[in-house]
C-alpha positions as CSV (number, residue, x, y, z in Angstrom):
1,X,0.0,0.0,0.0
2,X,1.1,3.6,-0.5
3,X,2.2,5.6,2.5
4,X,-0.3,7.8,4.2
5,X,-2.8,7.9,7.1
6,X,-6.4,6.9,7.4
7,X,-9.3,9.0,8.6
8,X,-12.8,7.6,9.4
9,X,-16.1,9.3,10.3
10,X,-19.7,8.4,11.2
11,X,-22.7,10.3,10.0
12,X,-26.5,10.3,10.2
13,X,-28.6,8.4,12.6
14,X,-26.9,5.8,14.9
15,X,-27.5,2.1,14.9
16,X,-26.6,-0.9,17.1
17,X,-23.8,-1.9,14.8
18,X,-22.3,1.3,13.3
19,X,-19.4,0.9,15.8
20,X,-18.7,-2.6,14.5
21,X,-18.0,-1.0,11.1
22,X,-15.7,1.5,12.8
23,X,-13.9,-1.5,14.4
24,X,-13.6,-3.1,11.0
25,X,-12.0,-0.1,9.5
26,X,-9.7,0.4,12.5
27,X,-8.5,-3.2,12.7
28,X,-8.0,-3.5,8.9
29,X,-6.0,-0.3,8.7
30,X,-3.9,-1.2,11.7
31,X,-3.2,-4.7,10.3
32,X,-2.1,-3.1,7.1
33,X,0.5,-1.0,8.9
34,X,-1.1,2.4,8.7
35,X,0.8,4.8,11.0
36,X,-2.0,7.1,12.0
37,X,-5.7,6.2,12.1
38,X,-7.8,9.4,12.8
39,X,-11.4,9.5,13.8
40,X,-13.5,12.6,12.9
41,X,-15.5,14.0,15.9
42,X,-19.0,14.5,14.6
43,X,-18.4,13.6,11.1
44,X,-17.4,16.0,8.3
45,X,-18.8,18.9,10.3
46,X,-16.4,18.2,13.1
47,X,-13.5,17.7,10.7
48,X,-14.2,21.2,9.3
49,X,-13.7,22.4,12.9
50,X,-10.4,20.5,13.2
51,X,-12.0,18.0,15.7
52,X,-10.5,14.6,15.4
53,X,-8.8,11.9,17.5
54,X,-6.0,9.4,17.1
55,X,-7.8,6.1,17.4
56,X,-4.7,4.2,18.3
57,X,-4.6,6.2,21.5
58,X,-8.3,5.4,22.2
59,X,-8.5,1.7,21.3
60,X,-5.6,0.1,23.1
61,X,-6.2,-3.7,22.7
62,X,-8.5,-6.5,21.6
63,X,-10.9,-6.0,24.5
64,X,-11.5,-2.4,23.4
65,X,-12.3,-3.7,19.9
66,X,-14.8,-6.2,21.3
67,X,-16.4,-3.5,23.5
68,X,-16.6,-1.2,20.5
69,X,-18.5,-3.9,18.5
70,X,-21.0,-4.2,21.3
71,X,-21.4,-0.5,22.0
72,X,-24.5,1.1,20.3
73,X,-24.7,4.6,18.7
74,X,-21.8,6.4,17.1
75,X,-18.6,6.2,19.1
76,X,-17.1,9.2,17.3
77,X,-20.3,11.3,17.3
78,X,-22.4,12.1,14.3
79,X,-23.8,15.0,12.2
80,X,-26.4,15.9,9.6
81,X,-24.3,18.2,7.6
82,X,-25.0,18.6,3.9
83,X,-22.1,19.5,1.7
84,X,-23.0,22.0,-0.9
85,X,-22.3,21.5,-4.6
86,X,-18.7,22.2,-5.5
87,X,-19.8,25.1,-7.7
88,X,-21.7,26.7,-4.9
89,X,-18.9,26.8,-2.3
90,X,-15.5,25.4,-3.5
91,X,-13.8,27.0,-0.6
92,X,-15.4,24.6,1.8
93,X,-13.8,21.7,-0.2
94,X,-10.5,23.4,-0.2
95,X,-10.7,23.7,3.6
96,X,-11.5,20.0,4.0
97,X,-8.6,19.0,1.7
98,X,-6.2,21.3,3.5
99,X,-7.0,19.5,6.8
100,X,-6.6,16.1,5.1
101,X,-3.2,17.1,3.6
102,X,-2.1,18.5,7.0
103,X,-2.8,15.1,8.5
104,X,-1.2,13.3,5.6
105,X,-4.5,11.4,5.0
106,X,-4.5,9.2,1.9
107,X,-7.6,7.1,2.8
108,X,-11.0,8.5,3.8
109,X,-13.8,6.3,5.1
110,X,-17.4,7.5,5.8
111,X,-19.8,5.3,7.6
112,X,-23.4,6.3,6.9
113,X,-26.6,6.1,4.8
114,X,-27.9,8.0,1.8
115,X,-26.8,11.4,2.8
116,X,-23.4,10.2,3.9
117,X,-22.9,8.6,0.5
118,X,-23.7,12.0,-1.0
119,X,-20.8,13.4,1.0
120,X,-18.5,10.6,-0.1
121,X,-19.6,11.2,-3.7
122,X,-18.9,15.0,-3.7
123,X,-15.5,14.6,-2.0
124,X,-14.3,11.9,-4.4
125,X,-15.5,14.0,-7.3
126,X,-13.6,17.0,-6.0
127,X,-10.5,14.9,-5.5
128,X,-10.6,13.8,-9.1
129,X,-11.1,17.4,-10.3
130,X,-7.9,18.6,-8.5
131,X,-5.9,15.4,-9.2
132,X,-5.7,14.5,-5.5
133,X,-4.5,11.0,-4.7
134,X,-6.7,10.7,-1.6
135,X,-9.1,7.7,-1.9
136,X,-12.7,8.0,-0.6
137,X,-14.8,5.0,0.4
138,X,-18.3,4.7,1.7
139,X,-19.3,2.1,4.4
140,X,-23.0,1.5,4.4
141,X,-25.2,2.0,7.5
142,X,-28.9,2.6,8.1
143,X,-31.6,0.9,10.0
144,X,-34.0,2.0,7.2
145,X,-32.5,-0.5,4.8
146,X,-33.1,1.9,2.0
147,X,-29.7,2.0,0.3
148,X,-29.8,1.1,-3.4
149,X,-27.9,-1.7,-5.1
150,X,-27.0,-3.6,-1.9
151,X,-29.2,-6.5,-0.8
152,X,-29.4,-5.0,2.7
153,X,-27.7,-2.6,5.0
154,X,-25.8,-3.0,8.3
155,X,-28.0,-1.8,11.1
156,X,-31.2,-3.1,9.6
157,X,-31.0,-6.7,10.9
158,X,-30.6,-5.6,14.6
159,X,-33.4,-3.1,14.4
160,X,-35.6,-5.7,12.7
161,X,-34.8,-8.1,15.5
162,X,-35.8,-5.5,18.1
163,X,-39.0,-4.8,16.3
164,X,-40.0,-8.4,15.9
165,X,-39.3,-9.2,19.6
166,X,-41.0,-6.1,20.9
167,X,-44.1,-6.6,18.8
168,X,-44.4,-10.2,20.2
169,X,-44.3,-8.7,23.8
170,X,-46.9,-6.0,22.9
171,X,-49.2,-8.6,21.5
172,X,-48.9,-10.7,24.7
173,X,-49.6,-7.6,26.8
174,X,-52.7,-6.7,24.8
175,X,-54.3,-10.1,25.4
176,X,-54.1,-9.9,29.2
177,X,-57.5,-8.5,29.9
178,X,-61.0,-9.8,28.9
179,X,-62.0,-6.6,27.1
180,X,-60.7,-5.4,23.7
181,X,-57.9,-2.9,23.3
182,X,-56.3,-1.5,20.2
183,X,-52.5,-0.7,20.1
184,X,-51.0,1.3,17.3
185,X,-47.2,0.8,17.0
186,X,-45.2,3.4,15.1
187,X,-42.0,2.3,13.5
188,X,-39.2,4.3,11.8
189,X,-38.2,4.1,8.1
190,X,-39.3,7.4,6.6
191,X,-40.3,6.7,3.0
192,X,-39.3,3.0,3.0
193,X,-41.3,0.3,4.8
194,X,-38.5,-2.2,5.5
195,X,-38.5,-1.6,9.2
196,X,-42.2,-1.7,9.6
197,X,-42.3,-4.9,7.6
198,X,-40.2,-6.5,10.4
199,X,-43.4,-6.6,12.5
200,X,-44.3,-9.6,10.4
201,X,-41.6,-11.6,12.2
202,X,-43.8,-11.7,15.3
203,X,-46.2,-14.2,13.7
204,X,-45.1,-17.7,14.8
205,X,-46.3,-20.8,16.5
206,X,-46.4,-19.0,19.8
207,X,-47.8,-15.6,18.6
208,X,-50.8,-14.6,16.6
209,X,-49.0,-11.7,14.8
210,X,-50.2,-8.2,14.1
211,X,-53.5,-7.4,12.6
212,X,-52.3,-4.9,10.0
213,X,-49.0,-3.7,8.6
214,X,-49.1,-0.3,6.8
215,X,-46.1,0.8,4.7
216,X,-45.4,4.1,3.1
217,X,-45.0,2.5,-0.4
218,X,-48.8,2.5,-0.8
219,X,-51.2,5.4,-0.1
220,X,-52.8,5.2,3.3
221,X,-56.6,5.3,3.3
222,X,-57.8,6.4,6.7
223,X,-61.4,5.3,6.1
224,X,-60.5,1.8,5.0
225,X,-58.1,1.6,8.0
226,X,-60.8,2.5,10.5
227,X,-63.3,0.2,8.8
228,X,-60.9,-2.8,9.3
229,X,-60.5,-1.8,13.0
230,X,-64.2,-1.5,13.4
231,X,-64.9,-4.9,11.9
232,X,-62.8,-6.5,14.6
233,X,-63.5,-4.2,17.5
234,X,-64.7,-7.0,19.8
235,X,-61.2,-8.4,20.2
236,X,-57.8,-6.9,21.0
237,X,-55.8,-5.7,18.0
238,X,-52.2,-4.6,17.3
239,X,-51.3,-2.7,14.2
240,X,-47.9,-1.7,12.9
241,X,-47.6,1.5,10.9
242,X,-44.7,3.3,9.4
243,X,-43.9,6.9,10.5
244,X,-43.9,7.8,6.9
245,X,-47.3,6.7,5.7
246,X,-49.0,9.2,3.4
247,X,-52.5,9.8,2.1
248,X,-53.1,9.6,-1.6
249,X,-52.5,13.4,-1.9
250,X,-48.9,12.8,-0.7
251,X,-49.3,14.3,2.7
252,X,-47.7,12.5,5.7
253,X,-50.4,11.3,8.1
254,X,-48.4,12.7,11.0
255,X,-48.9,16.2,9.5
256,X,-52.6,16.0,10.4
257,X,-51.6,16.1,14.1
258,X,-49.2,19.0,13.9
259,X,-49.3,22.4,12.2
260,X,-45.6,22.8,11.6
261,X,-43.2,19.9,10.8
262,X,-39.5,20.7,11.2
263,X,-36.9,19.7,8.6
264,X,-33.2,19.0,8.8
265,X,-30.4,20.3,6.6
266,X,-31.2,17.7,3.9
267,X,-34.8,18.7,3.8
268,X,-36.1,15.6,5.6
269,X,-39.2,16.2,7.7
270,X,-39.3,15.2,11.3
271,X,-41.8,12.4,11.4
272,X,-43.5,11.4,14.6
273,X,-46.9,11.4,16.2
274,X,-48.6,9.2,13.6
275,X,-49.5,6.4,16.1
276,X,-50.9,8.9,18.6
277,X,-53.1,10.6,16.0
278,X,-54.5,7.3,14.7
279,X,-55.1,5.9,18.2
280,X,-57.2,8.9,19.0
281,X,-59.1,8.5,15.8
282,X,-59.8,4.8,16.6
283,X,-61.0,5.6,20.1
284,X,-63.4,8.2,18.7
285,X,-64.7,5.8,16.1
286,X,-65.0,2.6,18.2
287,X,-65.0,3.7,21.8
288,X,-62.4,1.0,22.6
289,X,-59.4,1.5,24.8
290,X,-56.5,2.5,22.6
291,X,-52.8,3.2,23.1
292,X,-50.0,4.3,20.9
293,X,-46.5,3.0,21.1
294,X,-43.7,4.9,19.3
295,X,-40.4,2.9,19.2
296,X,-38.5,6.0,18.3
297,X,-34.8,5.9,19.1
298,X,-35.2,2.6,21.0
299,X,-35.2,0.6,17.8
300,X,-31.9,2.2,16.6
301,X,-29.5,1.3,19.4
302,X,-30.9,-1.8,21.1
303,X,-27.4,-3.5,21.2
304,X,-28.6,-5.8,24.0
305,X,-30.6,-7.7,21.4
306,X,-28.4,-7.0,18.4
307,X,-28.2,-9.6,15.6
308,X,-24.8,-11.4,15.5
309,X,-25.2,-11.7,11.8
310,X,-25.6,-7.9,11.6
311,X,-22.7,-7.2,13.9
312,X,-20.4,-9.5,11.9
313,X,-21.5,-8.1,8.6
314,X,-21.0,-4.5,9.8
315,X,-17.4,-5.4,10.8
316,X,-16.8,-7.0,7.4
317,X,-18.1,-3.9,5.6
318,X,-15.5,-1.8,7.4
319,X,-12.7,-4.2,6.7
320,X,-13.6,-4.6,3.0
321,X,-13.7,-0.8,2.5
322,X,-10.1,-0.6,3.7
323,X,-9.1,-3.6,1.5
324,X,-10.7,-1.9,-1.6
325,X,-9.1,1.5,-0.9
326,X,-5.6,-0.2,-0.5
327,X,-6.2,-1.9,-3.8
328,X,-6.7,1.4,-5.5
329,X,-10.5,2.0,-5.4
330,X,-12.1,5.4,-4.7
331,X,-15.6,6.8,-5.0
332,X,-17.0,3.4,-4.1
333,X,-19.2,1.8,-1.5
334,X,-19.1,-1.8,0.0
335,X,-22.3,-3.7,-0.9
336,X,-23.8,-7.1,0.0
337,X,-25.0,-9.6,-2.6
338,X,-27.1,-12.5,-1.4
339,X,-26.2,-15.8,-2.9
340,X,-28.8,-17.8,-1.0
341,X,-31.5,-17.3,1.6
342,X,-31.8,-21.0,2.7
343,X,-29.1,-21.5,3.7
344,X,-28.1,-17.9,4.0
345,X,-25.0,-17.0,2.0
346,X,-23.7,-13.5,1.3
347,X,-20.7,-12.0,-0.4
348,X,-19.4,-8.4,-0.5
349,X,-18.7,-6.4,-3.6
350,X,-18.1,-2.7,-4.3
351,X,-20.3,-0.3,-6.2
352,X,-19.9,3.2,-7.6
353,X,-21.1,5.7,-5.0
354,X,-23.1,7.5,-7.8
355,X,-25.5,4.6,-7.9
356,X,-26.3,4.8,-4.2
357,X,-26.1,8.4,-3.1
358,X,-29.5,10.1,-2.8
359,X,-31.4,7.0,-4.0
360,X,-34.1,5.4,-1.8
361,X,-34.7,1.7,-2.2
362,X,-38.4,1.0,-1.5
363,X,-40.2,-2.3,-0.6
364,X,-41.2,-4.0,-3.9
365,X,-45.0,-3.6,-4.4
366,X,-45.3,-7.3,-5.0
367,X,-44.3,-7.9,-1.4
368,X,-47.2,-5.7,-0.1
369,X,-50.5,-7.6,0.1
370,X,-54.1,-7.6,1.4
371,X,-54.9,-4.2,0.0
372,X,-51.8,-2.6,1.5
373,X,-52.4,-3.9,5.0
374,X,-49.9,-6.8,5.2
375,X,-46.7,-8.1,3.7
376,X,-46.0,-11.4,1.9
377,X,-44.1,-14.4,3.3
378,X,-41.4,-13.7,0.8
379,X,-40.6,-10.4,2.5
380,X,-40.6,-12.1,6.0
381,X,-38.3,-14.8,4.6
382,X,-36.0,-12.1,3.2
383,X,-35.6,-10.6,6.7
384,X,-35.2,-13.7,8.8
385,X,-31.6,-14.5,8.0
386,X,-30.5,-11.0,9.0
387,X,-31.7,-11.3,12.6
388,X,-30.0,-14.6,13.4
389,X,-27.7,-15.0,16.4
390,X,-26.9,-13.0,19.5
391,X,-23.9,-11.2,20.8
392,X,-22.7,-12.1,24.4
393,X,-22.6,-8.8,26.3
394,X,-19.8,-7.9,28.6
395,X,-21.7,-7.2,31.8
396,X,-20.8,-5.0,34.7
397,X,-23.1,-4.7,37.8
398,X,-25.9,-6.4,35.8
399,X,-25.7,-4.0,32.8
400,X,-23.9,-4.0,29.5
401,X,-20.5,-2.4,29.4
402,X,-19.9,0.2,26.7
403,X,-16.8,2.0,25.5
404,X,-17.1,5.8,25.4
405,X,-14.8,8.3,23.8
406,X,-13.8,10.8,26.4
């Protein structure tokens, strides 16, 4: 490999396994003899403020690596910072590259989702335009599972495992009393229904499963939804809905409960409150006891129930990104290709970041059934291999031990 240092950052929403990808980058770089391995504090935004750490000083031994793989959220901190187009503010790019040159960085790794791949894309394009030899690689991450090209994304399997497990427990809870109750569970995912579809995992020989699953890929009809609830109001029901469900006019259902919906720097609306709004409508319509459950950030960082498959694949993604960069690749992203579902077999490849940045992968419509209120067995079968296995936690005083950057 050519001489030079490594820098790695994390961006966007956290997951249970994003730190496993960081561990993969760190270990692979160290094993390849890299002198300095820098970590950006709070992603590209922190780098612009000259905030970074020497990871070799933070991660001392193998135990630290194992702790990092088991620690949820982003060890280095995150950001939601949108790089402008080069033509809009070239000076910003000059500032970033000046910092990278000062640190003698030759390999840049960014762990994140759609927006993070947009950052990787712009930086690699600028490097090419100025004939820089710095190599830029994206490492995939998102619980939403909405990255294009790849079969699935690290972070999704663990979130799906949490959702399936929690839904089973909610169903058990709802059947305790001898009167009907209706529980509306709101699940993340924005405009893609992959996470909400994981509610289908609850149906098994020891669980009845949910009564409805509503994804954002199809228009949400409030009247049909209420009619289905009304038809079964004499028994307890649990329904799973995506935070991003929209009516046929393209308006988020959650916007009906709020006058103003905030947006982030990428223009994404803050989605929440859908379950509460629908639970109140159901109570008004049926007179039944209702409750809303919003998993919110709980589903992102539940490392205590992380999928071992997910943790291991996240680590592999980080390692393979380093391997690709050392072999001369830049402007690329590590992706997964499924060879077989039963038995589960997966291989890694790399793809041009242009094919992934700013592209949302939706649930195929053929996997959404029963007039948009359920998902097919094929979709459930797609998810099942990704939730397999558990990680043994390192426990202290009865609670999981995490490693924290001080």
